Structures are given as C-alpha cells and as structure tokens.
C-alpha positions as MATLAB code, in Angstrom:
seq = 'XXXXXXXXXXXXXXXXXXXXXXXXXXXXXXXXXXXXXXXXXXXXXXXXXXXXXXXXXXXXXXXXXXXXXXXXXXXXXXXXXXXXXXXXXXXXXXXXXXXXXXXXXXXXXXXXXXXXXXXXXXXXXXXXXXXXXXXXXXXXXXXXXXXXXXXXXXXXXXXXXXXXXXXXXXXXXXXXXXXXXXXXXXXXXXXXXXXXXXXXXXXXXXXXXXXXXXXXXXXXXXXXXXXXXXXXXXXXXXXXXXXXXXXXXXXXXXXXXXXXXXXXXXXXXXXXXXXXXXXXXXXXXXXXX';
ca = [
     -12.797    7.754   11.588;
      -9.794    7.208    9.348;
      -6.549    6.357   11.103;
      -3.683    8.854   10.873;
       0.085    8.612   10.817;
       0.092    9.486   14.508;
      -2.188    6.520   15.184;
       0.140    4.285   13.178;
       3.153    5.459   15.185;
       1.275    4.679   18.398;
       0.451    1.197   17.137;
       4.037    0.510   16.112;
       5.449    1.738   19.436;
       2.885   -0.181   21.482;
       2.571   -3.512   19.722;
       5.887   -4.062   17.919;
       9.477   -4.485   19.153;
      11.803   -1.682   18.076;
      14.219   -4.074   16.372;
      11.552   -5.710   14.171;
      12.474   -5.388   10.461;
      10.213   -3.011    8.562;
       9.075   -5.605    6.031;
       7.876   -7.862    8.843;
       6.045   -4.996   10.575;
       4.205   -4.041    7.390;
       3.358   -7.678    6.707;
       1.957   -8.082   10.235;
      -0.138   -4.924    9.953;
      -1.731   -6.112    6.726;
      -2.305   -9.571    8.216;
      -3.933   -8.051   11.313;
      -6.248   -5.983    9.136;
      -7.475   -9.072    7.306;
      -8.517  -10.663   10.621;
     -11.235   -8.098   11.340;
     -14.067  -10.214    9.836;
     -13.096  -13.037   12.206;
     -13.402  -10.715   15.197;
     -16.877   -9.687   14.015;
     -17.918  -13.323   13.948;
     -16.562  -13.727   17.474;
     -18.455  -10.658   18.696;
     -21.664  -11.874   17.115;
     -21.350  -15.333   18.673;
     -20.725  -14.111   22.233;
     -23.940  -12.077   22.116;
     -25.818  -15.358   22.337;
     -26.364  -16.909   25.788;
     -24.086  -19.595   27.198;
     -21.176  -18.849   24.869;
     -17.512  -19.098   25.944;
     -15.469  -15.913   26.263;
     -12.829  -17.488   24.026;
     -14.747  -18.728   21.038;
     -13.241  -20.767   18.244;
     -13.072  -17.534   16.243;
     -10.961  -15.820   18.900;
      -8.647  -18.827   19.174;
      -8.224  -18.803   15.399;
      -7.160  -15.155   15.565;
      -4.414  -16.147   17.996;
      -3.138  -18.854   15.656;
      -3.164  -16.525   12.634;
      -1.392  -13.770   14.573;
       1.349  -16.239   15.423;
       1.645  -17.056   11.715;
       1.887  -13.347   10.926;
       4.714  -12.799   13.426;
       6.507  -15.962   12.284;
       5.870  -16.334    8.526;
       9.185  -18.157    8.194;
       7.586  -21.191    9.829;
       5.200  -21.599    6.893;
       7.315  -20.082    4.130;
      11.035  -20.482    4.934;
      12.037  -19.790    1.328;
      10.607  -16.253    1.344;
      11.403  -15.189    4.900;
      14.848  -15.251    6.465;
      15.584  -14.962   10.157;
      13.163  -15.556   13.013;
      10.188  -13.674   14.339;
      10.227  -11.863   17.696;
       8.428  -14.588   19.646;
       4.916  -15.569   20.589;
       4.713  -13.010   23.399;
       4.311  -10.225   20.832;
       1.526  -12.060   19.054;
      -0.136  -12.569   22.454;
       0.011   -8.816   23.149;
      -1.895   -8.013   19.978;
      -4.270  -10.924   20.568;
      -5.142   -9.571   24.005;
      -5.696   -5.998   22.825;
      -6.768   -6.563   19.226;
      -9.928   -4.505   19.678;
      -7.844   -1.537   20.819;
      -5.565   -2.045   17.848;
      -8.491   -1.945   15.446;
      -9.653    1.321   17.018;
      -6.238    2.846   16.327;
      -6.302    1.525   12.762;
      -9.788    2.933   12.204;
     -11.299   -0.453   11.402;
     -15.005   -0.856   12.115;
     -18.167   -2.015   10.376;
     -18.381    1.193    8.332;
     -14.677    1.409    7.466;
     -13.493   -2.113    6.711;
     -10.445   -3.272    4.785;
     -10.655   -0.981    1.748;
      -7.905    1.271    3.059;
      -5.576   -1.688    3.547;
      -6.186   -3.452    0.257;
      -5.425   -0.564   -2.076;
      -2.515   -1.290   -4.401;
       0.002    1.357   -5.403;
       0.110    2.380   -9.027;
       2.292    0.068  -11.091;
       5.617    1.307  -12.404;
       7.217   -0.207  -15.505;
      10.877    0.396  -16.273;
      14.018   -1.457  -17.248;
      15.957   -3.462  -14.686;
      19.234   -2.325  -16.292;
      21.375    0.375  -14.711;
      24.038    0.841  -17.399;
      24.159    0.458  -21.166;
      25.088   -3.015  -22.432;
      25.227   -1.954  -26.085;
      28.204    0.373  -25.707;
      31.629   -1.326  -25.880;
      32.993   -2.329  -22.519;
      35.544    0.068  -21.143;
      36.562    2.016  -18.092;
      33.658    4.419  -18.453;
      30.232    3.200  -17.352;
      27.468    4.644  -19.477;
      24.542    5.215  -17.140;
      21.005    5.389  -18.463;
      18.961    8.583  -18.588;
      15.239    9.213  -18.519;
      13.937    9.333  -22.082;
      11.102   11.660  -23.088;
       7.995   11.863  -20.937;
       6.505    9.270  -18.662;
       3.731    7.343  -20.419;
       0.497    6.092  -18.927;
      -0.324    2.557  -20.054;
      -2.795   -0.187  -19.226;
      -1.590   -3.474  -17.759;
      -3.237   -6.820  -17.185;
      -1.438   -7.563  -13.934;
      -0.502  -10.781  -12.159;
      -3.882  -10.864  -10.369;
      -5.737  -10.795  -13.704;
      -6.895   -7.237  -13.084;
      -6.637   -4.339  -15.506;
      -4.547   -1.597  -13.919;
      -2.987    1.709  -14.880;
       0.804    1.919  -14.868;
       3.506    4.536  -15.403;
       5.973    3.541  -18.114;
       9.515    4.928  -18.135;
      11.922    4.470  -21.046;
      15.640    4.688  -20.274;
      18.103    6.052  -22.834;
      21.829    5.821  -23.398;
      23.061    9.260  -24.573;
      26.211    7.722  -26.104;
      24.895    4.997  -28.423;
      21.257    6.198  -28.489;
      19.879    2.866  -27.294;
      16.465    2.835  -25.629;
      15.704    0.497  -22.744;
      12.115   -0.698  -22.330;
      10.923   -3.128  -19.630;
      10.842   -5.995  -22.145;
      13.333   -5.039  -24.881;
      16.289   -2.878  -25.873;
      16.325   -0.989  -29.174;
      19.607    0.180  -30.701;
      21.266    1.315  -33.925;
      22.591   -1.360  -36.266;
      25.640   -1.169  -38.518;
      23.576    0.336  -41.324;
      21.953    2.825  -38.943;
      18.756    0.748  -38.908;
      16.843    0.403  -35.658;
      17.127   -3.089  -34.150;
      16.050   -4.669  -30.911;
      17.053   -7.429  -28.528;
      14.662   -9.028  -26.071;
      14.781   -9.004  -22.286;
      14.233  -12.669  -21.451;
      13.330  -12.287  -17.792;
      10.957   -9.353  -18.308;
       8.108   -9.215  -15.799;
       5.835   -7.267  -18.151;
       5.446   -7.739  -21.902;
       4.012   -5.210  -24.302;
       1.225   -6.767  -26.353;
       0.115   -3.702  -28.307;
       1.801   -0.643  -29.768;
      -1.031    1.380  -28.240;
       0.153    1.040  -24.652;
      -1.240   -2.349  -23.562;
       0.986   -4.594  -21.439;
       0.544   -7.925  -19.671;
       2.274   -9.595  -16.750;
       4.285  -12.689  -17.597;
       1.879  -14.799  -15.536;
      -0.809  -14.035  -18.115;
       1.458  -15.438  -20.822;
       2.110  -18.554  -18.738;
      -1.627  -19.002  -18.228;
      -2.151  -18.673  -21.977;
       0.593  -21.207  -22.686;
      -0.980  -23.713  -20.309;
      -4.437  -23.095  -21.775;
      -3.140  -23.836  -25.258;
      -1.383  -26.955  -24.000;
      -4.060  -28.401  -21.711;
      -7.295  -27.218  -23.318;
      -6.109  -26.882  -26.915;
      -7.607  -23.416  -26.994;
      -6.614  -20.751  -29.503;
      -5.610  -17.102  -29.249;
      -9.158  -15.920  -29.880;
     -10.652  -18.276  -27.286;
      -8.104  -17.184  -24.698;
      -8.900  -13.522  -25.366;
     -12.628  -14.275  -25.014;
     -11.960  -16.100  -21.731;
      -9.948  -13.147  -20.405;
     -12.705  -10.725  -21.359;
     -15.372  -12.924  -19.770;
     -13.354  -13.361  -16.582;
     -11.638  -10.041  -15.957;
     -13.756   -7.065  -15.009;
     -13.015   -3.592  -16.314;
     -13.411   -1.440  -19.387;
     -10.363   -2.858  -21.158;
     -10.749   -5.856  -23.451;
      -8.012   -8.055  -24.862;
      -8.253   -8.264  -28.649;
      -7.462  -11.357  -30.669;
      -4.414   -9.600  -32.082;
      -3.138   -8.756  -28.592;
      -3.644  -12.362  -27.521;
      -1.602  -13.514  -30.507;
       1.098  -10.940  -29.760;
       1.256  -12.092  -26.139;
       1.783  -15.698  -27.179;
       4.489  -14.918  -29.749;
       6.365  -12.538  -27.430;
       6.382  -15.105  -24.640;
       6.999  -18.235  -26.674;
       9.727  -16.592  -28.789;
      11.656  -15.958  -25.622;
      11.133  -19.538  -24.488;
      12.366  -20.967  -27.776;
      15.372  -18.667  -28.083;
      16.538  -19.557  -24.586;
      15.913  -23.267  -25.183;
      18.046  -23.161  -28.358;
      20.638  -20.886  -26.707;
      20.182  -18.127  -29.241;
      19.199  -15.406  -26.795;
      22.625  -13.718  -26.974;
      22.714  -13.495  -30.765;
      19.080  -12.810  -31.629;
      18.008   -9.420  -32.957;
      15.279   -8.133  -35.244;
      13.857   -4.811  -36.435;
      12.677   -2.658  -33.547;
       9.055   -2.923  -32.441;
       8.071   -5.622  -34.957;
       4.599   -6.970  -35.564;
       3.778  -10.379  -34.151;
       4.270  -11.951  -37.566;
       7.656  -10.290  -38.109;
       8.876  -11.322  -34.645;
       7.809  -14.913  -35.264;
       9.616  -14.926  -38.624;
      12.783  -13.410  -37.166;
      12.886  -16.083  -34.464;
      12.998  -18.950  -36.947;
];
C-alpha cells in the first residue's frame, strides 16, 4: 500500500522533534528509505538458527541513522548547526519496522517512490535587468513567450526533460536565458553576453542542454585521454541510457561554450566580451579570439 500524506504527518510527529529544520527532516527521511535493503538482509539472517537478535546489519542501520541525524559530523561544509541528538536516531532504530510500514516500504514497493526526481527547471538566476542603465528604477524581468520543453544531460549523466523559461526586460528588450543574455546593440543588431557561472549550457539550437559537469568531464577527457569531440560523444552515447544521443556537433558546441568561458575569465575579458546572438560554435570560437 502506498503511503499517504496522513502517514507522513504521523511519521514526522512520532519520530522527529518539532524544532528540526525541514531540510534535515527531508534528508533523514530519504536516508531512512535507503536503509530498507539492509533491514531485509537482517531479517533474512535471523531466520537461520543460532543468530543474534542484533546482527551486524542491524548495528549498521544504527550507525547510518546517526549519520543521517548528524550529517554535519561527516560534511561540516554543507551542513550548519547540530543535529537533535542520538536519542532521536535510537527511536527510529528501535521502531524502524513500524516506520517502514507507515512509509509503505516492503518487498513489493521498494525505493522507487523515494528516488524519483522532480522535473528540471531552467531559468536565469538574474532578478533585474543589467543591460538597462543604472538608475532609481529597477527593471524587473518578465516571463517571455511560452515555456519550452527541452532535453538535458544532467549532472548524473542521465537524459532528462526540463522546462525552460526565458526572462525578458520590457524596457530594453533584452532576453535572459540560463546561460546567456541577448540584447540590442547600437546598430539595432542582436548581441549576446555569456553567463559565466551558468549551471546548464545549451549545446544545440534544437533544445538540447547539458549540465556544466558534463563539460568538465569532457575537458578532463580531452586533457587526460587526448580524446576528441567525436570520441567523447561516442563515449556518452555508449554510457548513457535513453533515446537521446549526443551528436559530434553538440559535443563540439559543448566544448567551445565551456572553454570560451574559461578563457575569457582567465584573460579577464568576461565584462567586455560580446558577439552576435545565438552564434554557431565556429562563430563563438572566432569571437572569443
């Protein structure tokens, strides 16, 4: 049986202190769900004769629950503050089977409901227009046109569907994409500037994007293995499951988009660089020289 919101409320009220921050509670719930295979191993072991009630599997669950309640002990750079104390981990450890019943976890309904990822959303990190002259009036950005559905090679090297939003300044007519800003030049031509800390980079005009980690992996592959754009695309297609395939041209575009940003920042030209809007890979590489 699938767990409901009412079951979740019962779990939160029973097993978590009221003052626990929400991000910690969600993290603990996901961590608890991943421990179910360990409990199955424990249950299977104790069915054999002469086995201890507290197997090594059950003791391991206790250790991992403590890590879940106190992630700052293993990762102090990500987590601030302190967990609620070992007594709360002990409560779940003692009644973990009851907790799994509330969460609807069993041999037929395992972790699939807890490992689903929300649909990706791509949009600019800007809130106001940076193209308009500075003044007392802040020019906020508006939603431009319709939401687009695009394909993304995400940070886990998985093809995913994402919703792309383009922001628009109604004053200067600039458009804000996740990885670039397009605007009108002095001669009314359409130009663009790059977003240098963009998480996602467009690698095709036909709605194909890639996470920056893919570009970093490609850069390291070229450096360490002396591979080329085509070989990297072949490796991606051999490794990543799904209907989408990275073309050689998209692999080249990924490299130039990423490395252009690296070079412009290294030479401190990021604030003065511009080029025609939505250029080809060759045009972008030429403009960056």
